[in-house]
N, C-alpha and C positions, 0 to 999 in steps of 0.2 A: 504494500500500500504506500503510495507516494503522499507525503505530507507537504503542505504548501504554507508559506507565510506570505503575507500581502503588505503592500505599501499603498496608502492612499495619498495622492498628491493634493496638497491643500494649502500651498504657500502663495498662490497667485493673488494678484491685486484685484482682478475683476473690473477693470476700468469701464468696459462696455456695458456693465450693469449698473452704473451710477444713475440715479442717486441712491439706489438700494444698497450698494456697497460702500456708501459713505457711512452707513449705519452698522453693517456687519461685513465680515469677509465673504467672498463668493461662496465657499462651501456652506456657510451658515445662512445664506439667503433662504427665506421660507418657501417651501414647495408643498402645498396642500397640507399645511399644519405642522410640517416638520422641516428641519434644516435639510437642504439638498443632500449633504454628505451622509445624513442618517440613512438614506435609502441605499447607499453603497455599503455602509456597515451592516445593515440588515440583510443585504444580498450575500455578503461574505458569510455571515452567520448561518444563513439558510443552507449554504453548501458546506458547512462544517469547517470553514476557515476561521480559526480562532485567534491566531497571533497576527496582530496588525500594528504597523508603525505608520505614523502620520507626520509629514513634514509641515512646518508652520513658519509663517513670517508675518503676514498682515493680520492684526487683531487676533493674536494667538490665544489670548485669555478666554475669548468667547467659545472657541472650539474646545479647549480643555475643560471649561466649566460645564459645558453640555455633555460631553462624552466621558469625562473622567478617565478611569482605568478600563472602561468598556464593560464592566461587570453587569450593568443593568441591561446590556444588549447581548449578553452571553459570550462576550469575546474579551481578549486581553489587548488593550491599546497602550502603546508607548509613543513618545513624541520625539521629534528631532527639530529643534528650533534653529532656523537659519537667520542669523543677524543680517547677512547680505545674501540675496537670492543666489542660488547655485544652479538654477536651471533644472529641467526635469531629470536629466541623467546625472548631473552633479549632485543633486539632492539624494538620488538613489545610491550613488557611490559612497556618500557620506555615512550611510547606514549599512554598509556591506557586512559588518560584524553581526547584524541582526539576522541575516539569512544564513542557513546552513548549506548543505550539499544538495538540497532538493530545489525544484523550480521555484522561482520568485514571481509573484503576480503583482502587476502594477495596474491601478485603476484610479480614475480621476474623482476627486471629491466634489466636482462641480458639473458632473454629467449625470444623466438619468438613463438607466438601462435595466433590462431584465435578462441579460445574457445568461445562457445556460453554461455555468462554469465547469460542470462535469464534462460536457461535450468539448469545450474549449481545451481543457487539460488533456483529454484523450487524444485530440487532434495534435496537440503539441508533442506529446510523447511518441505518437506514431510517426511524426515527420522528422524527429530527431535533429531539429535545428537549434542554433544558439539562441534564436529568438522567434517567437510567433506573435504576429500582430493580428488583433481582431479587426476586421474590415467591415464596412457597411456601404452599400451603394447609396449615393446621395444625388440630389438634383443639381446642386451647385457645388462643384469641387473647389472653388476658389478660396474657401474658408478652411481647407484641410490639407494635410499631406495625402497624396494619392499614390497608388502603386499599380504596377503591371505584374501579373503572375504568369509563369509557365507551369502548368499543373498546379501544385500547391505552393511552389517556390516563388518568392518575390525576386524579380530580376531588375526592376527599376523603381526608383522612389523619387517623388517630386513634391516639394513642400510649398503649399499654398500658391498654385499656379494661376496665371491669368486665364480667363475662361477659354480664350482661343488657343491657348498653349497647353491646356490640360491633357495629359496622356491617358487619363482614365477617370471613371467616376467612383472607383473603389477607395473610400476614404479610410484613413487611419483614425481609429476611434480613441486612441490613447489607452487602450486596454491591452496589456502585454503579458506574455509568459516568457521568462528568461532562464536559460541554463546558467549555472554559476560562473561559467567561463566569460559571461558578458562583462564582468567586472574588470577583466584584463584589458578591455577596450575603452575604459572610461578613466581619464586621469583624475587623481585626487586633488581636492581643494581648488577646483577650477569650475567656473561656470561652463556647463556643458549641456547640450540639448539633444534629445533622442532624434527628433525629426530632421534637424539641420545638420547634425554632426555624426551621431553614432550610427544611424542606419545607412546613410550614404557611405560611410567609411567601412562598414561591414560588407556592403556590396562590393566595394573596391578591393577588399581583401578576399573575396570569393567565399565568405562565410555563408552558411546556409540559413536563410530566413524564410519562414513559412507564413502564409497569409490565410487566415481563417475567416471566411465570408459568413458573417453571422446573419441569421434570419430573424433574430430577436430585435426588440426595440432598443434604440440608442439615440440619444439626443444630447448634443453639446449645448448646455444652457448658457450660450455665449452672449446673447444680446436680449434686449427687453421684449422684442416681438416673439422670439423663440421661447423666452421665459413664460409668456402668457400661453402660447400654443402648447407647451409641455404640460401646463396645468390642465388644460382641456383634455389632453391625451390621458392624463391620470384619472380624471373624473369620468371619462367615457370608456375606460377599460382598454384603450389602445396599448398601454404599457401595463404589465402585470406587477403592481406593487401593492403592498399592504397599506391602506389608508387608515388614519386614526378615526376612532368613533365607531358607532354601530350603524350598520347599513339598513335602510328602510326602502320600501317600495318607491319607485320613481327616481332611483339613484340619489338618495338623500342620506348623507352620513351625519349623525348627531353625536356630539360629545356629551359630557356629563353636565347636569344641572343647567340645561338649556330651557329658557322660557320663551315660548312662541305664542303670541296672541292668536286666538282662534279667528280673528279678523285679519289675518295676514295671508297674502297670496305667495306661495312658495312653489316654484317650478324648477325641478332639477335639470341637470345634475348640480348638486350643491353639497358642500362640506362645511359643517358648522361646528366650531370648536367648543371648549368647555366654558361654562359661565357666560353664555351669550344671552342677551335679552333682545327680542324682536317685538316692537310695540304695535298697537292697533293700526291697521290700514297700510302697513308696510308691504311693498311688493318686491319680490326677489326673483329674478329670472336667470337661471343658470346658462352656462357654467359659472358658478360662483364659489369662492372660498371665503368664509368669514372666520377670522381668527378668534382665539379665546379671549375672554374678558372684554368683549365688544358689545356695543349697544347700537341697535338700528332703531331710530326714532319713529314717531308716528308719521305715517304717510310717506316715509322715505322710499325711494326706488333705487334698486341696484340691478344693473344689467351687465352680465359678463364682467364680473369684477373679482379682484383678489385683495382682501383686507387682511393685514397681519394682526397681531395681538394688540389689545388695549386701544382699540379705535372706537370713536364715537361718531356716528352719522346722525346729525341732528334732524329734527322734524322737517319733513317735506323736502329734504335735500335729494338730489338725483345724480347718480353716478353711472356712467357707461364706459366699458372697456378701460377701466382704470385700476391702478395698483396703488394702495395706500399702505405705507410702512408703519412700524410701531408707533404707538402713543400719539396718534394724530386725532384732531377733532375737526370735522367738517361742519360748518355752520348751517343753520336752517335755510331752506329755500334755494340753496346754491345749485347750479347745474354744472357738472364737470364731465368732460368726455375726453378719453384718450390721455389721461394724466397719469404720470408716475411721480408720486410725491413721498418725500420723507417729511419729518416734522419741521425742518428748516424751510421747506418750500410751500407749506400749506397756506400760510397767510398771504403770500404774494399771488399764488394761484387763485385763491378764492376772491381776492380783491379784483383780479382781472376777469373773473368769471361772470357769466350771466346769472341773474337771480330771477326766480319765478315772479316775484312781486314787480320787478322792473318790467319784465316781459309782459305781464298782465296790463300794466299801465299803458304801455306802448300800443297794445292792441285796441284799447278803448278810444 
């Protein structure tokens, strides 16, 4: 029986997810009531991978506070703090002593996937390469490293090509299995990147790299539009993940101590966290996520929205296609559409927004 230890890459800044990553690091961005990285931890635990190391850099205390030693998730988590970023491969090299003589699994803390890790490992062992990359066909290859294979073997690698220059639509997902010999190809104490340096150098050295084309779900939660789409995939079952709360008819998930007025209209899919209050006349049209300790006021309307924890939507406010981060209060009667707000942005956004009272006056 082959045992595996895993590394979750969680040191990135997540600049394309601002303003959400002004509040938390990218792996801690809320996804359907849980930090994005928690889905990776739960995936590893489901496949019996217990020993995990996580590299940290930006807002490391938030990750450590949430995951601790991993015991509440049934795993053992240790951490590698990088004062200066070392790159994907450099961070991996830094924790070489964590891994033994068995294959090492790398997975991103800011991607969402339900990859079958048993099949991935079997493929890696069968192909006997120094590295196996999990690949996924994508519509737009310009955001990823892409590869060409002969049989199962990778023969060309191209990092984030221009659309007209892309050699393939088989994208590198950032999920890897490595033979221990991989460490011989990564210098110590140096910023080093898998896609830009390690993989092209392995090909130049004629090292065997295999490409596993996964049929499972994978999404790099790299920008705000993808962030919203990934939520909708979670709520509609496109990706197989365990969502918090108890599921009811109509694709409604409810947490504990939820108070919903009988005079509320609730159309799923919707995930509602713990200690949520939804008052008379509110209308909620999914896909919607409502975080814990949140209040939806009288006659408020939410359409296709994502609310983090401790949010107040005041009476008769209306939100559509918007994301509201922690600890925000949206005032009464405001109309917001396609907004991504943290606490620092709410006042300015609401000042610039349309209000129902103003709209009504103009109509008369």
